[in-house]
N, C-alpha and C positions, 0 to 999 in steps of 0.2 A: 483315355487317360494320357496325360502328357508325360513324356519321358525325355531325358537328356541324352543326346548322342555325343560321343567323343570323350576324351579324357578331362578330368577335373584338374585345374591348375591351382596349386597352393603356393603361397609366398610366405617365407619366414617372417616372423614379427620379432623385433628386438625388444627385450624387456630388461630394464635396468635391475641389477641385483638389489634386493632389499637388505638394508643394514639395520639390524636390531641392536639397540643400545640397552641391553638388559643386564642386570647384575645377578649373579648366581648366589643364592643364599644356601649355605651348607648347614644351617641350623634348622631343626624342626622342634617346635615346642608344643606342649599340650598341658592344659590345666583343667582339673575337675574339682568342683566344689559341691558338697552335699550337706544338707541339714535334715535331721530326723527328729520328729516330735512324736512321742507316744504317750497315750493316757489309758489307764485301766481303771474302771469304775465297777464296783460290785455292790449289789443291794443287800440289805440286812437279812432278807429271807433266802439268800443264796446258800444252799446247803453245802456246796463244794468248798466254800471258804475263799479267801483271797484278800489281798491288801490293795487298797486304792493307791495308785501311784501316777506320777507324771515324770517322764524322762525326756531329755534333750541331748542330742549328739551332733557333732560336726566333723566334717572331713575335708581336707584340702590335699589334693594330689597334683604335683607338678613334675613334669618330665621334660628334659631338654636333650636333644641328640645332635651331635656334630659328626659329619662324615665327609672326608675329603681325601682323595687318593688312597694312601695306605694307612691313614690315621683315623681313628674314631674315638669319640668321647660321649659318655652318657651320664647324666646326673639326674637323680630322682629324689624328690622330697615328699614325704607323707606325714601329715599332721592330723591327729585324731584327738578329740576330747569329748567326754560325755559326763552327764550328771543325772541322778535320779532322786526324787523326793517321794518317799513312802509316807503314808498317813501315820501321824504321831511319831515321826522320826526326823532326824536332821538330814540334810542333803548329803549324798555320798557321790564320790567320783566313781564312774563306772569304766571310763576309758581315758587313757592318757598316753599318747604315743608320739614320739618324734623319731622318724626314720629318714636318714640321709645316706644315699648310696652314690658313689662316684666310680666309674669304670673308664679306663683308657686302654687302647690297644694300638699297637703299631705292627704292621705286617712286614716281617723281615724277608720272607721268601714266599713261594706259593703255598707251602705247608706249615710255615713257622710264624708265630705271632709272639710279640712281647706284650704281656698283659699286666696291668696295674689296677688295684682296687682299694678303695678306702670306704669304710662304712661307719656310721655313727648311729 
């Protein structure tokens, strides 16, 4: 088996520093969208009873967060709407919601924060 005798010589290699031209984004956003469709159908010989119906519901949930140094801001919007149609009845609204929440905070010291909130 061959072997090397003596010390190994290493020479330093000069590498230029890599400059990254990147922008920092302090915003984070998230959006959720949902649709729900429901149908109930009962036969005439069903002894438990029940009403035939069709329902539709929708949801939009949006949230944005901003964090930089000692300042942070969060805004959230929730929209919900739903309708149901029972047999031999008019349509009815089952869900109707608008929720908008805004929060801002500023860190005054290690343990103290100034906090502001607005809800609709």
